C-alpha positions in Angstrom: -64.0 31.5 -21.3 -63.2 35.0 -19.9 -61.0 34.9 -16.8 -62.4 36.6 -13.8 -60.8 39.7 -12.3 -59.2 37.7 -9.5 -57.5 35.4 -12.0 -56.3 38.3 -14.1 -54.9 40.0 -11.0 -53.1 36.8 -10.1 -51.7 36.5 -13.5 -50.4 40.1 -13.5 -49.0 39.4 -10.0 -47.0 36.3 -11.2 -45.8 38.2 -14.3 -44.5 41.0 -12.1 -42.6 38.6 -9.9 -41.1 36.9 -13.0 -40.0 40.2 -14.3 -38.3 41.2 -11.1 -36.6 37.8 -10.8 -35.2 38.0 -14.4 -34.1 41.6 -13.8 -31.9 40.7 -10.8 -30.5 37.6 -12.5 -29.5 39.6 -15.6 -28.0 42.3 -13.4 -25.7 39.7 -11.8 -24.6 38.3 -15.1 -23.9 41.9 -16.4 -21.4 42.4 -13.6 -19.5 39.4 -14.7 -19.3 40.5 -18.4 -16.3 42.7 -17.7 -14.3 39.8 -16.3 -12.3 37.1 -17.8 -12.9 33.5 -16.6 -9.5 33.7 -14.9 -10.6 36.9 -13.0 -13.6 35.0 -11.6 -11.7 32.2 -9.9 -9.4 34.2 -7.6 -9.7 34.6 -3.9 -7.2 37.3 -2.7 -7.9 37.0 1.0 -10.2 34.8 3.2 -13.0 37.4 3.3 -13.1 37.6 -0.5 -15.0 35.1 -2.6 -14.4 34.4 -6.3 -16.9 36.0 -8.6 -17.9 32.6 -10.0 -18.6 31.4 -6.4 -21.0 34.4 -5.8 -22.8 33.7 -9.1 -23.3 30.0 -8.1 -24.1 30.6 -4.5 -27.1 32.9 -5.2 -28.3 30.2 -7.7 -27.9 27.5 -5.1 -30.1 29.6 -2.8 -33.0 29.6 -5.2 -32.5 25.9 -5.9 -32.3 24.9 -2.3 -35.0 27.0 -0.7 -37.5 27.3 -3.5 -37.1 24.8 -6.3 -36.4 21.6 -4.3 -39.2 22.0 -1.8 -41.8 23.6 -4.1 -41.4 22.3 -7.7 -42.1 18.5 -7.7 -40.7 18.1 -11.2 -37.4 19.7 -10.4 -34.2 17.7 -10.6 -31.1 19.1 -8.9 -28.5 20.3 -11.5 -25.5 18.8 -9.7 -25.9 17.3 -6.2 -22.2 18.0 -5.4 -22.8 21.8 -5.8 -24.6 21.8 -2.4 -21.4 21.2 -0.6 -19.4 23.7 -2.7 -21.9 26.6 -2.8 -23.5 26.5 0.7 -22.2 29.5 2.5 -23.0 29.2 6.2 -26.4 27.4 6.5 -25.6 24.7 9.1 -29.1 23.2 8.9 -28.6 22.4 5.2 -25.5 20.4 5.6 -21.6 20.6 5.5 -19.8 23.2 3.5 -16.5 23.7 1.7 -14.3 26.0 3.9 -14.7 29.7 3.1 -11.0 30.5 3.0 -10.5 27.7 0.3 -13.0 28.9 -2.3 -10.2 30.1 -4.4 -8.9 26.5 -4.8 -12.0 25.5 -6.7 -10.8 25.5 -10.3 -13.8 23.3 -11.1 -16.7 23.8 -11.8 -15.7 26.1 -14.6 -17.2 29.5 -15.2 -19.0 28.0 -18.2 -20.5 25.3 -16.0 -21.7 27.9 -13.5 -23.3 29.9 -16.3 -25.2 26.7 -17.4 -26.2 26.2 -13.8 -27.6 29.7 -13.5 -29.6 29.3 -16.8 -31.0 25.9 -15.6 -32.1 27.3 -12.3 -33.5 30.5 -13.8 -35.6 28.6 -16.3 -36.9 26.3 -13.5 -37.7 29.3 -11.3 -39.8 30.9 -14.0 -41.8 27.7 -14.3 -42.3 27.7 -10.5 -43.5 31.3 -10.6 -45.7 30.8 -13.6 -47.4 27.7 -12.1 -47.9 29.1 -8.6 -51.5 29.5 -7.6 -52.7 32.1 -5.1 -52.4 29.8 -2.1 -48.8 28.7 -3.1 -47.9 32.4 -3.6 -48.5 33.1 0.1 -45.6 30.7 0.8 -43.4 31.2 -2.2 -43.3 35.0 -2.7 -41.8 35.9 0.7 -39.0 33.4 -0.1 -38.6 34.8 -3.6 -38.5 38.3 -2.3 -35.7 37.2 0.1 -33.9 35.5 -2.7 -34.0 38.6 -4.9 -32.7 40.8 -2.1 -30.1 38.2 -1.3 -28.8 38.2 -4.9 -28.7 42.0 -4.8 -26.4 41.8 -1.7 -24.1 39.5 -3.6 -24.0 42.0 -6.5 -22.4 44.5 -4.2 -20.1 41.8 -2.8 -19.0 40.9 -6.4 -17.8 44.5 -6.9 -16.2 44.7 -3.4 -14.4 41.4 -3.9 -13.2 41.9 -7.5 -11.8 45.3 -6.4 -9.6 43.6 -3.8 -8.6 40.9 -6.3 -7.5 43.5 -8.9 -5.8 45.6 -6.2 -3.2 42.9 -5.5 -2.5 42.3 -9.2 0.7 44.2 -10.2 -0.9 45.1 -13.5 -3.6 47.0 -11.6 -6.4 46.1 -14.1 -9.5 48.3 -14.1 -12.9 46.6 -13.7 -14.6 49.3 -15.9 -13.9 52.4 -17.9 -15.3 55.8 -16.9 -17.2 56.6 -13.7 -14.3 58.8 -12.8 -14.2 61.4 -10.1 -15.1 65.0 -11.1 -11.4 65.8 -10.4 -8.8 66.4 -7.7 -9.4 70.1 -7.8 -13.0 70.1 -6.6 -13.1 72.1 -3.4 -14.6 70.5 -0.2 -17.9 72.0 0.9 -17.6 73.4 4.5 -18.7 71.0 7.2 -22.1 72.1 8.5 -24.3 70.4 11.2 -27.9 69.6 11.5 -29.5 69.6 15.0 -32.0 67.0 16.2 -34.0 67.6 19.4 -34.0 64.1 20.7 -36.8 62.6 22.7 -38.7 59.4 22.1 -38.3 58.0 18.6 -39.3 54.9 16.8 -36.8 52.9 14.7 -37.0 49.7 12.7 -38.9 48.8 9.6 -42.5 50.1 9.5 -43.9 46.9 7.9 -46.1 48.6 5.4 -46.0 46.2 2.5 -42.3 46.8 1.5 -39.5 44.3 2.1 -37.2 44.3 5.0 -34.7 41.8 6.4 -35.6 40.2 9.7 -32.8 42.1 11.5 -34.7 45.4 10.8 -37.5 44.3 13.1 -39.4 44.7 15.3 -40.0 48.4 15.2 -39.6 49.8 18.7 -39.2 53.0 20.7 -35.8 54.5 21.7 -34.8 57.5 23.7 -32.5 60.0 22.0 -30.6 62.8 23.7 -30.3 66.0 21.6 -27.6 65.6 19.0 -26.1 67.0 15.8 -25.2 65.2 12.7 -22.6 66.3 10.1 -24.4 67.4 6.9 -21.9 65.5 4.7 -19.4 62.7 5.0 -15.7 63.0 6.0 -13.6 63.7 3.0 -10.3 62.2 1.9 -8.6 65.6 2.5 -9.9 65.7 6.1 -8.7 62.2 6.7 -5.4 63.0 5.2 -5.0 65.7 7.8 -5.5 63.0 10.5 -2.8 60.9 8.9 -0.4 63.9 8.7 -1.0 64.7 12.3 0.3 61.2 13.3 -3.1 59.6 13.6 -1.8 56.1 13.0 1.1 56.7 15.5 -1.0 57.9 18.5 -2.4 55.0 20.6 -4.4 57.4 22.7 -6.8 57.9 19.8 -7.5 54.2 19.3 -9.5 51.5 21.0 -7.3 48.8 22.4 -8.3 46.2 19.7 -8.0 48.9 17.1 -4.4 49.8 18.1 -3.6 46.1 18.1 -4.9 46.0 14.5 -2.8 49.0 13.5 0.4 47.3 14.8 -0.4 43.8 13.6 -1.6 44.9 10.1 0.8 47.9 9.6 -2.1 50.3 8.8 -0.9 53.7 7.7 -3.8 54.8 5.6 -7.2 53.6 4.3 -7.2 50.4 2.2 -6.3 51.1 -1.4 -4.4 54.4 -0.6 -0.8 54.4 -1.8 1.9 57.0 -1.3 4.4 57.4 -4.1 8.1 58.2 -3.8 7.3 61.9 -4.4 5.0 61.8 -1.3 1.8 62.2 -3.4 -1.1 59.9 -2.6 -3.0 57.7 -5.1 -6.0 55.5 -4.6 -7.0 52.3 -6.4 -10.6 52.2 -7.6 -12.7 49.9 -9.8 -11.6 52.1 -12.7 -7.9 51.8 -11.9 -5.3 53.7 -10.0 -5.5 57.5 -9.9 -4.7 60.5 -7.9 -6.4 60.9 -4.5 -9.3 63.4 -4.8 -9.4 65.3 -1.6 -13.1 66.3 -1.8 -14.3 62.7 -2.2 -15.7 60.8 0.8 -13.0 58.7 2.5 -13.7 55.1 1.8 -12.5 51.6 2.9 -11.8 52.5 6.6 -12.5 50.1 9.4 -14.7 50.9 12.4 -11.5 51.3 14.4 -10.2 53.9 12.0 -13.6 55.7 11.9 -13.7 55.8 15.7 -10.1 57.0 15.9 -10.7 59.8 13.4 -13.8 60.9 15.2 -11.9 61.1 18.5 -9.1 63.0 16.8 -11.7 65.5 15.4 -13.2 65.9 18.9 -16.5 64.3 17.7 -18.0 60.8 17.8 -19.8 58.4 15.5 -23.6 58.4 15.5 -25.6 55.6 17.0 -27.8 53.5 14.8 -30.9 55.2 16.3 -29.6 58.7 15.7 -28.6 57.9 12.1 -32.0 56.3 11.2 -34.0 59.1 12.8 -32.0 61.6 10.8 -32.3 59.7 7.6 -36.1 59.8 7.7 -35.8 63.6 7.2 -33.0 63.4 4.6 -33.3 63.6 0.9 -34.2 60.0 -0.2 -32.8 60.5 -3.7 -29.9 58.2 -4.3 -27.5 57.6 -7.1 -25.9 54.3 -7.7 -23.7 52.7 -10.4 -20.8 55.2 -10.1 -18.5 52.5 -8.7 -16.8 55.0 -6.5 -18.1 57.6 -4.0 -18.4 61.2 -5.3 -17.9 64.6 -3.6 -20.7 67.1 -2.7 -20.5 69.6 -5.6 -22.7 72.3 -4.0 -24.0 73.4 -0.7 -27.6 72.7 0.1 -29.9 72.6 3.1 -30.2 69.4 5.1 -28.2 66.2 5.1 -26.2 65.1 2.0 -24.7 61.7 1.1 -26.9 59.7 3.4 -27.3 57.0 0.7 -25.4 56.0 -2.4 -21.8 56.9 -1.5 -20.4 54.8 1.4 -21.8 52.7 4.2 -21.4 54.8 7.4 -20.1 53.2 10.5 -22.1 53.8 13.7 -21.0 53.3 17.3 -23.7 50.6 17.7 -22.9 47.0 18.0 -24.9 44.8 15.6 -27.3 43.3 18.2 -30.9 42.1 18.1 -33.7 44.6 18.5 -36.0 44.1 21.6 -38.3 41.2 20.8 -36.3 40.0 17.8 -36.8 36.3 16.9 -35.1 34.7 14.0 -37.3 32.6 11.7 -37.4 28.9 12.2 -35.3 26.6 10.0 -32.2 27.3 7.9 -33.6 30.7 6.7 -33.3 31.8 10.3 -29.5 31.6 10.0 -29.6 34.5 7.5 -28.9 37.3 9.9 -29.5 36.4 13.6 -26.5 34.1 14.0 -24.1 37.0 13.3 -25.3 39.2 16.1 -22.1 39.1 18.0 -18.7 40.8 17.4 -20.0 43.0 14.6 -20.6 46.7 14.2 -23.6 48.2 12.4 -23.3 50.4 9.3 -26.1 52.5 7.8 -26.9 54.0 4.4 -25.7 52.5 1.2 -22.7 52.7 -1.2 -22.0 53.7 -4.7 -21.8 50.0 -5.6 -25.2 49.1 -3.8 -27.8 48.1 -6.4 -30.5 50.7 -7.1 -33.5 50.3 -4.7 -31.5 48.3 -2.2 -31.3 51.0 0.5 -33.7 52.4 3.1 -33.5 54.2 6.4 -34.0 51.0 8.4 -31.4 48.9 6.6 -28.8 47.4 8.9 -25.5 46.4 7.4 -22.8 44.8 9.6 -19.1 43.9 9.5 -16.4 43.1 12.0 -14.8 46.2 13.3 -11.5 45.6 11.6 -13.0 45.0 8.1 -11.9 47.5 5.4 -12.7 46.0 2.1 -16.4 47.1 2.3 -17.2 50.6 0.9 -17.3 52.0 4.4 -16.8 55.7 5.4 -17.5 58.2 8.2 -20.2 60.6 9.2 -19.6 62.5 12.4 -21.9 63.3 15.3 -21.8 65.3 18.4 -23.9 66.0 21.5 -25.8 69.2 21.7 
């Protein structure tokens, strides 16, 4: 019997999904290959999760939201894992406290690897057996799960960087991916003008994936503005430090100044000043001299805002950034593990993607008309729309293909362990 065209199309469709699923699972496993089992168990601060926890949590996501409800023959790998690896889904059940994830010596890294393999094999059965009607329900969840795992790939690198930074041995996560050098000259700061007016922001909904917080698309009014054509560099931020930036309360928001005093901030996270007065920076490739032309990284919203005020500028709004990004070069590089400088002047905006997430002055709030999906999946983004600030773009550690102009990242304003930096804006 010769399959009809619709059946063949369906088979190719399922095969494509299986390929995408396996690719993202393999990419996560590849990130852990550089690590010892002991590396994967450490939690260096409450915001950091051990690598093995990340690997298990994304596996739990597929098990909980796809396999259990949609594959009748599936048997849960270990029922107790639901308590350990649920992150924040209240509707699913109780959870192990986030600040105590580093106390979980068991299950072992080897057991988590077995768990991942078990769930991956079951997911491939689910994808293979899904008919056209089932695909309408399954594939949106599978797409969400794939993008969710990509988010945790970035978190694995963010978190292991912090883990290694507090180790006196200063281990390197990887070799290579070094900066072009400390002698690279900074390209002059140019500005691109935007006329303002009525603009539309939010995901266009044309067949590509977006998280729910990127919707609905809506109109905004923009006053004319300028956006810096590149990111703020380490050298420029160093000038802020040397001008007493961390000692001048008039530059800081009240909560920001309280953080400076309480945390003893004197420079971005991972910067270190030696006895000779020279600055070094810890990266995923180890400790090295500060490269002045590189984008400044690992600054909080408070530091970004204070720097902008010191420079006589401001941070862009989410709407301004997204409208500008639509006209920017969409080509991105990822996998460098550390942001890189602009090596040559060119027209238009540079470094919009693939270097550092860029703080905006916008609070992470729902768009007009936003409604979170029903059920536990609705807890994915909407419940965090309070007390957070929005970032745009993507970072050097963001997985390829995981960035777009409408993407909304978010962190508390004092967070510094994310790959976050600064792009300046000003009114025309």
